[in-house]
N, C-alpha and C positions, 0 to 999 in steps of 0.2 A: 704925612705920617701921623700928624697930630689928630686929625679927625678919625683915622682908622683905629688908632689906639683908644680913642674915646668910645667908639662904637663897640669894640671888644670888651672894654671894661664895664660898660653900662649894663649889658645883660647879666654879667657875672654878679654885679652888686645887687641886681634885682632878684636873682635866684637865691642868693644867700639870705635875702630879707624875707622871703616867702615862708610862712609857717607850713609844716606838714599837716595835712588835713585828712582825718579818717573818722570824722564825726565829733572829735574833740580837738580843742586847741591845747597844745602842750606848752608848758612854761619851762624855760631854762633857769628861772630864778630859784636859787637854793631854798628860799623861804617857802616855796611851794611843796617841799618834801617834809613829811613829818618825821618824828624821832625814830620811828620803826622802819624807815626806808621805804614806806609805801608811797608810790607816786600819786600825786594829786594833779589832775588835769581838768581845767575849767570847773573847778570845784567838785570834781568826781574822783573818788579814790578806788583803786583796784586792790582788793584784799584777798590773799590766798591763805587758807586755813589748813593746817596739818596738826596731828596730835603731838603733844609734848612727850608722852610716855612711850617707852620702847614697846614694839609689838613682838610677840613670841610665836613661834611656829615650830614645825618639825618636818624632816624630809618626807616627801610624798604628799604633804597636805596642800590645800589651796589657801591662799591668804590674800587679803585686800589691804593695800596701803592707802589709807584715806587721804584725800585731797579735794577740797572744794574751794570755789572762789565766788566773790560777789562784788558789787559796786556800791559805794556809798556816796550819794543816794543812788537808788536803782535807776538805770536808764529806761527810757520809754519803750524801746524795742530791743530784741535780742541782738547781741553783737558777736560777730565771728572772732574766734580766738584760736591760737595755736598752743597746743599742750606738748611739753617735752618732759620725759622722765630719763634720768641717768643715775648710775651708781657711782658714788664718789670714790676717789682714790684712797686706799688704805694700805698701810704696811708696804709701801713701794709699788703696789699694783696700779695700773693705769685706770683712769676713769672709763666707764663703760656706758655707751649709749644703750638705752633700753627700748624706748618707744617715742615716736613723734606722731602727733595727730592734728589734722585740720579738718574740722567737721566730721564727716563719716569716713574720710580717708585717713589711713594710718600706716606706719611702717615700723616694724620691729627689727632688732639687731642681734647678731651673735647667737649665744646660747639661749637667748630669750625668745627667739623666733618660735611661733606656735604655742608659747606658754603664757604670753601676756596679752592683755587687752584692757581698754578703759571701761569702767563700769558705766552703764548707760541708763540707769534707773532714776535719773533726776536731772533737773536743769542746773547748769553750772557745776556739773560733776566732772572731776578730773582724776578720780581714784583709780589706782592701778591694781588689777587683779592678776596674781601670779598663780599658775597651776603647776602641780607637781614640784613643789619647792625642793631645791637641792642645797647641799651643804654650802656651796660657793655663793648662794644667794644672800647669805647673811651679810649685813653691812648697812651703810647709810645711803639713802636715796634722796634725790632732789626732784621736786615737782615744780615745774615752771610754767606759768600761764603768760602768754604774750598777746597783747592787744595793740597792734600797730607798733608804735615806738615805746609803748609802756609794757613793762614786764615785772612780775612779782613771783616769788618762789617760796617754798617751805621745805623743811627736811622731815623725813620719816626714817626711823631706825628699825631694822628688822633683825631679830636675834633668834637663833635656833636654840631650843632647849637641848642641853647636853651636859657632859661631864668631862672634866680635864683629868688626865692621868699621866704619870711619868712612865716612860718606856725605855728599856735598855736592850741592846743587842744581845743575842744568846751568848756571845763571847765575853760579855761583862760590861763594866762601866766605861763610858767615854769611848765608844767605838764608832760613832756615827758622824759623818760630815752632814752638812745641811741637806744635800740632795738625798742622801741615804735615810735621813730622818723623815723626809717627806714620804719616801716609799714605805718606810717601816710603819708610819701611822696609817697610810692608805691600806696596807695589807691587814691592818687590824680594824677595818671598817671605821676609820677616823681620818682626821686631817691634823696637820700641825696647828697647835693652839695659837690664838692671837694673845697679845699682852692683856687686852681687856678681859679675855676669857680666863687667863691665868690669875689676874688680879681678883676677879670675882670668886674664883675657886679658893684663893688665899683668904678672902674675907669669910668664906664658909668653912675655913679651917685646914685647907691643904698645907701640909708641911713636908718639905723634901729637901734633903741636904745635897742632892746631886743636881748640878746645873744642866739645863736642857735647852735645845733649840726652840725658838718661837717663829711664828709666821713671817716676821720681818727680818729674819736671819740674825736677830740678837740672841744672846744666851743669858738666861736668868734662872732664878730658883726662889721658891716661896718658903719663908720661915715664919711659922706661927709662934714658936717658942725659942727664944735666943738661947744658945748653948755653945760651949767651947769648940766642938768639932765643926760647927757650921757658921764660921765667921766670927766667933767669939761672943762673949757676954756683953761687950761694950756697944754692940750694934742693936738697935731696936728691931723688933719683928717687922717683917715687910717683904716685898718682892725685891730681891737683890739682883743686880745686873752686872754682867761682864761687858755689856755693850755689843755692838755689831762684831761678828767674827767672819773670817774668810770662809766662803761657801764650801771649799774643797779641802783646804789644809787643816783646819781645826776640827777636832772631834769631841763630841759631848753626847749626852743622852738626848731624849726628845720629850717634850710635853705635847701630848696628843689630845684632841677634842673629839669625843664620840657623841653623836646626836641621840636623842630619845629613840627608843626601839620602835620598829614597826612589826616586830614579831615577838616570839617567846623564847627565853633562855631557861633551860631546866636541867637539873641533875638527873641523869638517866639511872634509874634504879636497876641494878644488876647484882646477881649473887656473888660475882667475883670481880677483882680488880683487873685492869687491862694494860696492855702495852699501848703506845701511842697509835700504832697502826690498827690495833684491835678497837681502840676507842673511836677512830674515824669511821671504821666499818660499822660499829654498833649504832652510831648516830644515823648513818645512811639506812641501815635496816629499819630504823624507827621513823623513817620518812623525814629526816632532818639532816643538818650538817653539824660538824663539830664547831662549837662557838669560837669566836674571835675575842681577843682581849677587850676591845672596845665594846663589844656586845655584852660581855660579862659586867663591865663597869656600869654600863647603862642600865642593865637589869637590876644591879645593886642599888643604883641611885634612884631610879624612877619606878621600879616595880617592887622594891623591897625584898629582893632575892636574898635569902639568909640561910646558909648551909655551913656546917662545920666539916664538910667532906671535901677534901682536895680533889680536883679533877683536871684532866688534860684539856688543853685548849689548842687551837689550830696551829699556833706558832711553836708548839712543843714545850710550852711552859705548863706548870701545874699551879692552880690558884683556887681560892674559895672565897665567897663573899660573906661578910658578917655585918648585919644591920644592928643586932642586939648583942653586944659583947657579953661573954659569960665564961665561967671557968672552963679550962681545957679547950679553949677555942681561940687561942692567940692573945694579942695585946688587948688592952682595955678600951681602945678606941674603935669605932666602926671603920670598916674599910675592906678592901680586897687584898687578902693575904697572898703571898707568893712563896712558892718553893723553888723559884728559879726555873732552870731548864734541866730536868733530870735526864738520866739515860733513857732514850726512847724505848728500850727493851724492858724497863722496870715495870713490875706489876704491883705498884704500891698505890695507884690512883684510879679513881673512877673517871667520868667524863661529863662535861657540860655540853649540851647540844643546843642548837638554835633552829627553830622552825619559823619560817617566814609566813606571815598571814596573807 
């Protein structure tokens, strides 16, 4: 029994003592790793480079997420590597595989199929190109380069240009549970805003006393100027939070995020005011559609749409955008003014139309 046990143990001890060899010897000594977490093997360091600044794009565009790698010092001959891209988890959503590539072979996943590929215009290039960018593409991506047992990675953040706006149900304040808030934003050519988007909007001056759902199912509201009806004078300005709420039982407003426009929003010049049904038909006759709330906000934010004329929108509300406040044109701050949801038969309003390019 003794010799047999010795025979079995001997090869195991030999296997554990052999180094993995793929052209470099790897060290398990912690001193062989530098302070940036870059692996050093046999005096050679694999470095992955991605930009620190956030990239901006808009729906329908093509965008490149830069990622390059190199060795220090450079090896004498090219080395095969595996490149993997994935989208990081945010606001409770799962991580999403995007692309895996080894040499000329690659595989794409989910909604990225047919829309992503690696840029191939340079040596040691691992940049990801995304075609026909969508709202849900916004977020943080990781680029990982794998050389045998060695792997290094970098982060790239993609953000879509857009505008955050508060949205209420036609019945009034605090009528939407989380799922209804999601549908309401989608119907206005938008999505429920993330905390980061709301925070950036607050930094730009967004001030709203009504709490609304965010993408992570928390309920928050931005206050630029502290006042008694909005949490009191004792609290500093900021984004105030009610924390996570129950998806179905609790009801609030919504904060929606609308991307930059791909078309044109305009006030249709007509000799008479219209009912809601007449407004929709007038836009169709002009080769367009009646505008949605998100489209009007985006036109105000990014195209400088400025009108003192209230007009119907697709959800039955009446609003008008003001870039340059002036007498007889509402409050002294820029913004999109609202008359709420008037009687659809009322003939007090014009119409804002949207024509896709």
